[in-house]
C-alpha positions as CSV (number, residue, x, y, z in Angstrom):
1,M,-20.5,-14.1,-15.1
2,P,-17.5,-11.9,-13.6
3,V,-16.7,-8.7,-14.7
4,D,-15.2,-8.9,-18.4
5,R,-12.9,-5.1,-18.6
6,D,-12.7,-4.6,-22.2
7,K,-17.1,-4.8,-22.3
8,A,-16.6,-2.5,-19.4
9,L,-14.8,0.0,-21.3
10,A,-16.8,-0.1,-25.3
11,N,-20.3,1.0,-23.2
12,P,-20.8,4.1,-25.3
13,P,-21.4,7.4,-22.0
14,R,-25.2,7.5,-20.3
15,K,-26.2,10.8,-20.9
16,G,-28.9,12.6,-18.7
17,E,-30.5,16.1,-17.8
18,G,-30.5,17.1,-14.3
19,S,-31.1,20.8,-12.2
20,Y,-31.1,21.8,-8.6
21,G,-31.4,24.8,-6.4
22,K,-30.7,26.6,-3.5
23,D,-33.1,24.2,-0.9
24,D,-31.0,21.3,-2.6
25,V,-27.6,23.2,-1.9
26,I,-29.0,24.1,2.2
27,L,-30.4,20.2,2.8
28,Y,-26.9,19.5,2.0
29,H,-24.7,21.8,3.9
30,L,-26.9,20.9,6.8
31,G,-26.3,17.1,6.1
32,L,-22.7,18.2,6.7
33,G,-22.9,20.1,10.5
34,A,-23.6,23.6,8.4
35,G,-25.2,26.4,10.6
36,N,-24.0,25.8,14.2
37,P,-24.3,28.3,15.7
38,P,-26.8,29.4,14.0
39,T,-26.3,32.9,13.6
40,D,-22.8,33.2,12.8
41,A,-22.5,34.8,8.8
42,N,-19.9,31.7,7.4
43,E,-22.2,28.9,8.3
44,L,-25.3,31.5,6.6
45,Q,-23.6,31.9,3.8
46,Y,-24.4,27.7,4.0
47,T,-28.0,27.7,5.6
48,Y,-29.6,30.2,4.4
49,E,-30.4,31.6,0.5
50,K,-29.3,34.9,0.5
51,N,-25.6,35.2,-0.7
52,L,-26.0,31.6,-0.6
53,K,-22.2,29.9,-1.4
54,V,-21.7,25.9,-2.3
55,L,-19.6,24.0,-1.2
56,P,-17.5,22.2,-4.1
57,T,-18.7,18.5,-2.3
58,F,-21.8,19.9,-3.2
59,A,-21.0,17.7,-7.1
60,V,-21.2,14.8,-5.1
61,V,-24.8,14.6,-4.7
62,A,-25.5,16.9,-7.1
63,N,-28.7,15.6,-9.3
64,T,-27.0,15.5,-12.7
65,G,-29.6,12.9,-14.5
66,G,-26.7,10.0,-15.7
67,G,-29.2,7.7,-13.6
68,S,-26.8,4.0,-12.8
69,F,-24.3,2.2,-14.3
70,M,-25.9,-1.1,-13.6
71,G,-26.8,-3.2,-16.5
72,M,-24.1,-1.9,-18.3
73,D,-22.1,-4.8,-19.9
74,G,-19.6,-6.4,-18.6
75,L,-20.5,-5.5,-14.8
76,D,-22.7,-8.2,-13.7
77,F,-21.3,-9.0,-9.5
78,D,-23.4,-9.1,-6.8
79,R,-23.5,-5.0,-5.6
80,R,-23.5,-6.4,-2.2
81,M,-19.9,-7.0,-2.4
82,M,-19.1,-2.8,-3.9
83,L,-17.3,-0.7,-1.5
84,H,-17.4,1.7,-2.7
85,G,-13.3,3.3,-1.6
86,E,-12.3,6.7,-3.3
87,Q,-13.5,9.8,-4.1
88,E,-12.3,12.6,-6.6
89,I,-14.4,15.4,-7.6
90,V,-13.0,18.1,-10.0
91,L,-14.3,21.5,-9.9
92,H,-14.3,23.3,-13.9
93,K,-15.2,27.0,-12.3
94,P,-17.0,27.6,-8.4
95,L,-20.8,25.4,-8.1
96,P,-23.2,28.1,-8.5
97,P,-26.9,28.0,-6.4
98,E,-28.7,26.9,-9.1
99,A,-28.2,24.8,-12.1
100,K,-29.4,22.9,-15.1
101,L,-27.4,20.2,-16.5
102,S,-25.6,17.9,-18.4
103,S,-23.8,14.7,-17.8
104,E,-21.7,12.0,-19.4
105,M,-21.5,9.2,-17.3
106,R,-18.9,6.5,-18.8
107,V,-16.0,3.9,-17.6
108,K,-13.3,5.4,-17.2
109,E,-10.8,2.2,-16.2
110,L,-11.1,-1.1,-14.9
111,Y,-8.4,-2.8,-12.6
112,D,-7.5,-6.1,-11.1
113,K,-5.7,-6.6,-7.3
114,G,-6.7,-9.8,-7.7
115,N,-8.6,-10.3,-4.9
116,A,-11.5,-7.5,-6.3
117,A,-11.2,-5.7,-8.9
118,L,-11.6,-2.0,-8.6
119,L,-14.3,0.2,-11.4
120,I,-12.9,3.9,-11.9
121,M,-16.8,5.3,-12.6
122,E,-16.7,8.7,-14.5
123,T,-19.4,12.0,-14.6
124,K,-19.0,15.1,-16.3
125,A,-21.5,17.7,-16.0
126,A,-22.1,20.8,-17.9
127,D,-24.2,23.8,-17.2
128,E,-26.8,24.9,-19.7
129,N,-24.6,27.0,-21.3
130,G,-22.7,24.0,-22.5
131,E,-19.9,24.8,-19.7
132,P,-18.1,22.4,-17.6
133,L,-18.6,22.7,-14.2
134,F,-17.1,19.3,-12.7
135,T,-16.2,15.7,-13.2
136,S,-16.7,13.5,-10.6
137,L,-14.8,10.3,-9.8
138,I,-16.0,7.2,-7.8
139,S,-13.7,4.1,-6.9
140,L,-15.4,0.7,-6.4
141,F,-13.6,-2.5,-4.5
142,L,-15.7,-5.1,-6.0
143,R,-14.8,-7.9,-3.9
144,G,-14.7,-11.4,-4.8
145,E,-14.4,-10.1,-8.9
146,G,-10.3,-10.2,-9.2
147,G,-8.0,-12.4,-10.9
148,F,-9.7,-11.8,-15.0
149,G,-6.1,-10.4,-15.7
150,G,-6.5,-6.8,-16.2
151,P,-4.1,-4.0,-15.3
152,N,-2.8,-3.5,-11.8
153,A,-4.6,-1.0,-9.9
154,P,-1.7,2.6,-10.1
155,K,-0.6,3.7,-5.6
156,A,-2.3,5.4,-4.0
157,G,-1.1,8.5,-3.9
158,N,-1.8,11.7,-1.9
159,V,0.7,10.4,1.0
160,A,1.0,13.2,3.7
161,P,4.0,13.8,4.8
162,E,5.9,12.4,7.7
163,R,6.0,15.6,9.3
164,A,4.2,17.2,12.3
165,P,0.7,18.2,10.5
166,D,0.4,22.2,10.2
167,G,-2.7,22.4,11.8
168,T,-5.7,19.9,13.2
169,I,-9.3,20.8,13.2
170,E,-11.8,19.4,15.9
171,V,-15.1,18.7,14.5
172,P,-17.9,17.9,16.0
173,T,-20.5,15.8,14.5
174,L,-24.3,15.9,16.1
175,P,-26.0,11.9,16.9
176,Q,-28.9,12.7,13.8
177,Q,-26.0,13.3,11.4
178,A,-27.1,10.7,8.8
179,L,-30.8,11.1,9.6
180,I,-30.2,14.6,7.9
181,Y,-27.3,13.7,5.5
182,R,-30.0,10.7,4.4
183,L,-32.1,13.1,2.9
184,C,-29.8,14.4,0.4
185,G,-30.5,11.1,-1.2
186,D,-29.0,7.9,0.4
187,K,-31.5,6.0,1.8
188,N,-28.9,2.8,2.5
189,P,-30.7,1.4,6.4
190,L,-26.7,1.0,7.1
191,H,-27.3,4.5,8.4
192,A,-30.5,4.2,10.0
193,D,-31.7,1.1,11.1
194,P,-30.0,-0.3,14.3
195,E,-31.1,-4.0,13.6
196,F,-29.6,-3.3,10.5
197,A,-26.4,-1.6,10.8
198,K,-25.8,-4.8,13.3
199,M,-25.9,-7.5,10.6
200,A,-23.6,-5.4,8.9
201,G,-21.1,-5.4,11.9
202,F,-21.8,-2.4,13.4
203,D,-23.0,-1.2,16.9
204,K,-24.8,1.0,15.8
205,P,-25.6,3.1,12.0
206,I,-23.0,4.4,10.9
207,I,-22.2,8.0,8.7
208,H,-21.9,8.1,5.2
209,G,-18.4,7.2,3.9
210,L,-19.6,10.9,1.1
211,C,-21.2,12.9,4.9
212,S,-17.2,12.4,6.0
213,Y,-15.9,13.5,2.5
214,G,-17.8,16.6,1.9
215,L,-17.1,17.5,6.4
216,V,-13.9,17.9,5.8
217,C,-13.6,19.7,2.8
218,K,-16.0,22.2,5.4
219,A,-13.8,22.1,7.7
220,I,-10.5,22.9,5.2
221,V,-12.6,25.7,3.4
222,D,-13.9,27.3,7.3
223,H,-10.0,27.1,9.2
224,V,-7.8,26.9,6.6
225,L,-9.4,28.7,3.1
226,D,-10.9,31.7,5.0
227,G,-14.9,30.2,4.6
228,D,-13.6,30.7,0.4
229,V,-15.8,28.1,-1.5
230,S,-13.9,29.4,-4.7
231,K,-10.6,28.5,-3.6
232,V,-10.8,25.0,-4.5
233,A,-9.7,23.2,-7.7
234,G,-10.4,19.8,-6.8
235,Y,-10.3,16.7,-3.4
236,A,-9.4,13.3,-3.9
237,A,-9.8,11.6,-0.4
238,R,-10.4,7.9,0.4
239,F,-12.3,6.0,2.6
240,A,-10.2,4.5,5.6
241,G,-12.8,4.1,7.8
242,V,-16.5,4.0,9.0
243,A,-17.6,7.2,12.1
244,F,-20.4,7.4,13.8
245,P,-23.2,9.8,14.6
246,G,-21.8,11.8,17.1
247,E,-18.0,11.1,17.0
248,T,-15.3,14.3,16.9
249,Y,-13.3,14.4,13.8
250,L,-9.9,15.4,13.8
251,V,-9.2,17.3,10.7
252,S,-5.0,17.5,9.8
253,Y,-3.7,19.3,7.3
254,W,-0.3,19.8,5.5
255,K,-0.4,22.7,3.4
256,E,2.0,21.6,0.4
257,G,2.4,23.4,-3.0
258,D,-0.2,23.9,-4.6
259,Q,-3.0,21.5,-2.3
260,I,-3.6,21.1,1.1
261,L,-2.6,17.1,1.9
262,V,-5.3,16.2,4.5
263,A,-6.7,13.7,7.3
264,A,-9.3,13.2,9.4
265,N,-9.4,10.3,12.3
266,A,-12.0,9.4,15.1
267,K,-11.2,11.6,18.4
268,D,-13.6,9.7,20.5
269,R,-12.3,6.0,19.5
270,D,-8.1,6.8,19.7
271,G,-7.4,8.2,16.5
272,A,-9.5,5.5,14.0
273,K,-9.0,6.6,10.5
274,I,-12.0,8.2,9.0
275,I,-9.8,10.2,5.6
276,S,-6.4,9.4,4.4
277,N,-4.5,10.0,1.2
278,A,-7.0,13.2,0.1
279,A,-6.1,16.3,-0.8
280,I,-7.4,20.0,-1.9
281,T,-6.1,21.1,-4.7
282,L,-5.7,25.3,-4.8
283,R,-6.9,27.4,-8.1
284,R,-4.4,29.2,-9.1
């Protein structure tokens, strides 16, 4: 059966409880390539429990205990036709190195794009004191599920200005980048198995989109925000293309008021798009 917007929006929130520790944070940072060089003071703050800081994008892998939206009413579709199109996080306060979490996940919206549906899932997480910690918004393209008469999706925002970027950061990745990052929870064989990747149309396994998402955020934090993770109040990005382990990212940025607009391209593939329509919102 096709998706049903009314039923999807009527689903009650799915509640959960979870937690994470310092080892989870360090593993996530290593999955983004942190720790190079290993004796660098800033890199050690990502990879050593002493004075450990937490990248805001850790929110996308933090164990909130919320489970999956699978089985929700109105969301009967072929999971093989689902693509993670965009990701946004809102940080209500900086993430601590360890936390106990409670969460609520709900269907925020279901848009009709004609040839596809656009599902927006929202997860709100609070700390053990009940104080809001972060909100995660995942945009999923459900190919072949459009035409149900729902509202049109809003136009993409965070468009980079036409002027030259204020700076471009070169970020190399490791040949084993995806093999490390998959230990954060996404075990899709597309990121590890060469034969599976070929069946999916790729010459070799690709990097996780959320790995690129975090890698780009780390580049901005390190090179534009002086390594201060607490300055990030929010981060939204569109997954515009794939990246391969061992490639070098070109992360361009434009300072626009309380936002830093960002784009990432593959240096090794004539500037092929990886991340677009991205913006980091600064904490006031």
